[in-house]
N, C-alpha and C positions, 0 to 999 in steps of 0.2 A: 961523616962517618958511614961506611958501608957495612951492612950486616946481612946474614942470612940466617932464617928461622927455618925449623923443620918441625911440623906438626903431625904427630900419627893420625890425627882426625882434626878437621877444622870446618867450621860452618861458613860456606862461601855464599855468594848471591844466589847460586843454584841450589843450594842445600849442602848436606855434609858430604865431605870427600875425605878419602884416606891418602895417606903419604903426601902431605902438603909442603911444598918448599917455597918460602916466600923471600924474595931478594928485596933489600930496603937501601935505598941511597938517600942519605940525609934523613928527612923526616917522612919521605915518600916510599910507598910500595912501587917497585919498578917491575916486577915479574912475579908470577904465580904458577907453578907447575904442580899437578895433581898425579897421583900413582906413581910417585918417584921414591927415592931413598934419600937419606940424609948424607950431607958431605961431611968431611973430616971436622970443618971448622963451624959447623952450624950450630945455633943456639937451639937446644931441642926441647919441646914441650910436647905434652900429649894430646890434650883436649883444648882447642881454641875457638874463641868467638870474637868478633869484632866488639870494641869497646862501645858503650852506649853514649850518645850525646845527651847533656842535660840542658834544656832550653831554659830554664828559669831559676835563677839564684839571687837571694839576698843574703851575702856570706856573713855580714855581721850578726845576723839573727841567730846563727848556730850557737853563739854564746849564751843566748837566753832560753834554749831549749829546755824545758822542764820548769820555767819560772812563772809560767802562766797558767799553770794548771791547778789553781785554787779558786774557789767561787769567791766573787766579789760581793761587797755589801748588799748590791741591789737584789742579789739572788737570782739574777738573769745574766748569764754572761754570753757573749757573741763576739763576732769579729771586731765590733767597734770598742768593746772593753778590753780585749786582747791588744788592740792598737794602743791603747793608753799605756799599758804596761810596756810595750815596745818603746814608746815615746820617752818614758822614764829611763829605760835601760840605755838607749843610744846617747843620752845626755852627757855621758862621761868619756865616750870613746874618743881617743886621740889616734893620730896617724900610725904610730907604732902598735898600738892596741889593735887597729883595724887590720893591719898587715898580719899580725900574729894569729888573729881570729880567722882571716881568710886563708892563711896557710894550713891551719888546722882543719877547716872545713874542706879545702881542696884535697888534702891528703886522706880525709876520710872519704870523700867522693871516689877517689881513685880506688881505695880498698873496697868501695861498695860497687864498683862496676862502671862508673862513669869515668869516661876519658877525655871529655871536653865539656865546657859549661859556658853558658850565656849569663854573664853578671849584669844584672839589672840595677845599676848603681845610682841611688839617689842621696847618697849622704855626702854632701859637698862642701858644707861649711864647718866652722869650728862650734865647739859647744856654746859659745857665746852668740853665735849667728853671723860672725864676720867671714870674710873670705881668707883663705891662706895666700901666702905670697905668691905661690903657684895654685891657681884655681883648680888645677886637676890632681893636686897632692893625693887626695884620697883615692881618686880613680887609679892613679898609678900605682898605689899600694896594692891593689888587686892584681896588677900586672906583675908586680914584683913576687906576690905570693904564687901566681901561676908558674912564674919562671922557676921558683925555688922547689916546686913540687912536681912539675912536668906536666900539668893538665893543659889540654887546649883550651883556649879562651877567645870568647867573642864578648868585647867589653861594650856595654850599652849604657853610656851616660843618660841621665834621666832629667827631662824638663818637667819642672814641678813649680807652679806659680800660685796656685790658690787651694783653699780648703774645701771649696763647694762649687757646684756649677755656676756660671755666670761671673766667675772671677772673684768669689768672696775672699776677703783677706785670710791668709794662713793663720792657723792657730799657732800658740806658742810652742807646742811639741813638734811643729814642723819646720821651725826656723832653720834647721841645718839643711833642708832640702831645697830651699827656694832659689829659683834662678828667675833670670830675665834673658831676653834673646841674646843680648850682648855677652853676659856672662857665659851662657851656654855655649855660644860661639867659640869662646876662648877655651873652654873646657874640652870641647870636642876637637879644636885644633890641636891643643896640646896632647891629647890622648892620641890623635892620628900621627903626630910627629913622634911620639915615644914609642908607638907600637906599630912597627912596620908589617904590613900584610905578609902572611906566610901560611903554610898548610896548617899550623896550629894557632894563628892569630888572626882576629878580624875586629873591625870597629864598626858599630851601628849607632842607632839613636833609640830612645825610648821615651816618647811622650807618655807621662806616667798613667794618666787615666782621663777620661772626658770631665771628671769632677775637678782635676787638678791642672787642667791645661784648657784655655779658653780656645773657642773655634778659630778665631783670627790667628792666634799664634800657633795652633796646629797647622793651619793651611800654610803659614810662612815656613814652618819647620820643613813641611813636606815639599814645599818649592825649593828650599836651600838645599836639603840633603837628598839627592836623586839617586844616590848609590848606597848599597848596604842593607843590612837587616834593620826592620822597624818593628819594635815590640811595644805592646801597650796592654795594661790591664783593662778588662772589660766584663761586665755582667757578672762579677764574682758573687755580690750580694744582692738580695732583693731590694733592700733600701737603696742601693745604688740605682737599680733599674727604676724604682719608683721615683726617685729624685731627678733622674734624666727625664722621664716622661713628664714630671711636673714642669721642668724647665724648656725642654725642647719639643715636647710632644711626641716624641720617639724614644725606643728603648736604645740602650748604649750600642749594641752591635747593629741594630737597624740603622741607627744614625751614621756609623762609621761606614756601613756599606754603601749608603746613599751619598755621603758627602766626602769621604776621604780616599776614594779609589783604591781600596784595599785590593792587593794583589798577592803575588808569590813571595814579594819580600817581607810581607807581615807575619808576625806571630801574635795572635790575639790571645792573651794569657787568661786562663780559667774558662771564660765564656761559658759559665756554669748554667745560667738561666736564659735559654733560648727558646723562642717560639719555633714551631715547626718550619715557618717560612725563613726564619732567620738561619736555623739549621742548614736548610737546603741552600741558601743563598751564600752562607759563609763556605760551605763546601765547594760551591761552583767557582768561587773567585780564586781559589788556588792558595789561599792563606793557611798557615798551620795554626791549629788550636793547641795552645801550649797547656796542657793539663798537669796538675800538681796533685794527685790523689790523695796523698797522706796529709799534706798541709790543709787541703780542702776538707777532708774529714776532721782533723784536728780542730779547724775553726768552726766547723759547723756550716760551710758555705753552701752545700747541696751537692747534687750528682748531675754531671755533665750527661747530656743525651746521646751517649756513644752509639747505640745501635742504629739510631736514625741517621746520625752523622756518618757512620760507616757506609751505610746503605746508599748515601748520596755521594760517595766516594771522597768524603773529606779527609784532610791530611792532619796528623797530629803527632805532637811529640811530648816527651816526659820532662818535668822539672821537679826541683826539690824545694823550691820556694824558701819557706822558713827553716828548712833542715832539722825540723823535729825529730826526723828519724831518717838515716841515710842508708838506703838499700835500694839499688837499681831494679832488683827483682820485686822488692816489696812494693814499689811504686805501681809496676805494672800488675801485681797480684791485687792490690788495693782497687785499681781501676776496674778489674774483672768482678771482684767480689762485691763492689758496690752496685754493679749491674745485676748480679745474680740475687741480691737482696731486693732491689727494686722489681725486677722481672719475676721473681721466684722461679728461675730457671737455672740451669748449669751451662757452663762453656758458651756463654752469650756472645763474646767476641771472637770465636774461632770462625774463620771465613768458610764459605762452602768449598772453596777449592783447597783449604788447609785445615784439616780436622784438629790438628794440634793447636790448643788455645795459646799456649806459650809461644809456639812459633809464630803465629799470627800476630800476637802483641809485639813480639820483639822485631819482626820485619817492619811493621809500620812504624814503631818507635824510632827505630834506626833511620829510616828514609825521612820521616818528618823532623827528626831532630837535626839532621845534616842540613836540611833545608832552612831550618829557622836560624841556625848559627852561620849559614854562609861558608861553611867549611868543607874541605873534601874529607869527610869521616863517615863512619858507619858501615864500612865493607871492608872486607879482605880482598882487595882487587888493585890493580895497577892504577895509579893516580890518586890513591887515597892514603891518607895519613896512616902511619903504621902504629894503629892502636889495637891491641889484643888483650882478651881476658884468658887466662889459662886456668881452666877448671880443674879441681882435684880429682883425677881419674880413678884414684884408689879410694875415694870416699865410699863407705859402706852403701849409701843410698844409690849409688850409681852401679852396684854390683849386679851384673846379669842383665843390664838393660840395654836395649838397642839404642843407636844414637838418636832415633826419632823420639826418644822419650827424655833426652838430656834437658832440652830447654823447658819441658814441662816440670821436671824434677827440681831444676834450679829455681824457677819462678815460683811453684807452688809449694815446694817441700823444704827447701833448704836456705835460698836466699844468699846473702853475701858470704856465709860460712863455707860455701862451695868454691868460692874464688880463691885460688892459690897465689897466682902471680899476675901482674899486670905490666904490660909494655905500653909506653906512651911515647909516640914520635920516635919509635925504633929503639928506645932504651928501656931497661927494666926500671921500674919505679917502685913496685911492691914486690916482695919476695916472701914466700911463705906467709902470706896474709898480712904482712906488716910493711908499711911505706918505709923506704931506705932512710928517710931523714925523720922518722917518727921520734926518736928520742929528743932531738933538737926542737922539732915542732911542739911536742908536748910540753916541754920544759918552758917555752915562750908562752905558750897559752896557758898554763897554770899560772905563771906570773901575772899575766894580764887579767885573768878572771878574779883572782885574789884581790888585785887593786880595784877592779871595777865593782866587786861585789862586797868590798868591805863597808860594814856598818849598814848595809841595805837589806 
């Protein structure tokens, strides 16, 4: 399908432009003209931004948002106690449940300003721990949810074999995650067969973490899968860092950089606890740091060394991980505010060449997100997927403001409530702040939650 959009003002790679006419053929932008007027059949919007890529999602966790906000009997809650709640919750989820939850999460992501997502998918087995007849059954339910909502998807099947460094046997709560090389190969092959590469679809791999994948199997995975994105959790928690040092003599990111030939294909998720040497080396290798500021705050992970990483020209993208709160602007705001609290300064992540903190954050999150997903997204420019956010130009908070203040107002003052419409892959998927399939998606999600939470 061919369409033409006209934006009174749009944020292009070179900044704000007026009178922007965008031609779309299929999923891709084929032409952009500035300083022009609308054609008679153009879809007209007033204030447009490129949609933001989301580099890290565990869609099923959207359904447990708010369920782990109670102090446990030990009196000291942390990531590891939260993980036990997660294990208990996922024990009941079946294929239909997963698809309903993923569709709800993806519709919410679109309304929140994310138009593509990297799904870090590690829920492979049945609640009893057996394989489905199709070992990629649950992976492909994410693809079905993406198709039904319109979000761009990079699907990242996860290799997960152990509970701790050195190949320790998995814990009972991890039985649904476990893979071996042969099973993982079947899953990836089935996903690649079912998801053909396009401007809105890609397939990569995700060794879960150094504690969940042995060094030998990680090397084998990297040798076998030489194309496509590679995502991995690393250095999210200090216990993980300490355990890695105890087993290998090196910190997780230090070990990866020395032994895994990390390059621009990689997204190192969280990377919260870095030494100055690791920070500089991760930046130099060209990988993307996959930051999930709201989840990292919710779990008490720590604060990423963003100023030093930025100074070293490091690339980063934004993810929503556990989906505790979905708001593209909110993730960027949390990233900046954590640095303000730590540094006791303001506008910490504004670049010297770009005094607008919101603009600096958005530019870098777009570029890093596109790289991490391996998709042509993150810009209103020819050759990119036609993903646009239309802000509410009549919102009172934008009255009398110059265009240079729009991104700062969206990110720091309003958030998702300022997003009026969303176009993904050239078609409207959110209109007047509501996903077009919201009624159907909500009904399925309610049925699923009532079943999963019954008597719990």
